[in-house]
C-alpha positions in Angstrom: 16.3 50.7 75.3 16.8 53.1 72.4 19.5 50.8 71.1 17.0 48.0 70.9 14.6 50.0 69.2 17.2 51.2 66.6 18.2 47.7 66.0 14.7 46.4 65.6 13.8 48.9 62.9 15.8 47.2 60.0 14.6 43.7 61.1 11.0 45.0 60.8 11.7 46.6 57.4 11.3 50.3 58.4 13.0 52.8 56.0 15.1 55.8 57.3 12.1 58.1 56.4 9.7 56.0 58.4 12.0 56.0 61.3 12.2 59.8 61.2 8.5 60.1 61.0 8.1 57.9 64.0 10.6 60.1 66.1 8.9 63.3 64.9 5.4 62.0 65.8 6.8 60.9 69.3 8.3 64.4 69.7 5.1 66.1 68.7 3.1 64.2 71.3 5.6 65.1 74.0 5.4 68.8 72.9 1.7 68.7 72.8 1.8 67.6 76.5 3.8 70.6 77.3 1.2 73.1 76.0 -0.4 75.2 78.6 -3.9 77.0 78.4 -5.5 79.8 80.5 -9.1 80.7 80.9 -10.0 84.3 79.6 -11.1 86.8 82.3 -14.8 86.8 82.8 -15.4 84.1 80.1 -15.6 80.4 79.9 -13.3 80.3 76.8 -9.8 79.0 76.9 -6.8 80.4 75.0 -3.3 79.1 74.5 -0.8 80.5 77.1 2.1 81.1 74.8 2.6 79.5 71.3 6.2 78.1 71.5 4.9 74.4 71.9 2.0 74.7 69.5 4.5 76.0 66.8 6.9 73.0 67.4 3.8 70.7 67.2 2.7 72.1 63.9 6.1 72.0 62.4 6.8 68.4 63.5 3.4 67.1 62.2 3.4 69.4 59.2 0.2 71.0 59.8 -1.0 74.8 59.5 -0.7 76.4 62.8 -4.0 78.2 62.9 -5.9 75.0 62.1 -4.0 73.1 64.8 -4.9 75.9 67.4 -8.5 76.1 66.5 -8.9 72.1 66.9 -7.5 72.0 70.4 -9.5 74.8 71.9 -13.3 74.7 71.7 -14.7 78.0 70.4 -18.2 77.9 72.3 -19.4 76.6 75.5 -17.7 75.8 78.8 -14.0 75.4 79.1 -13.0 71.9 78.1 -10.1 70.3 76.5 -10.5 67.3 74.3 -7.8 64.7 75.4 -6.6 62.4 72.8 
């Protein structure tokens, strides 16, 4: 399947940079799925359970790590995670 995809890129006119961007975005989505969250004791606020996956995502997507963490964890209200 990957071989067919790699053969299709030049036919569709993708540059090497565009191919790498697609691979990075795909990897970031997969890393985002590995992120774990936990609820703070006696609070309804969630927090990240480790930062390794978040760091990989922000590196792959070239975003600032603090802004990424703040965007996936609501700061007020009940524990909820927005799913994209």
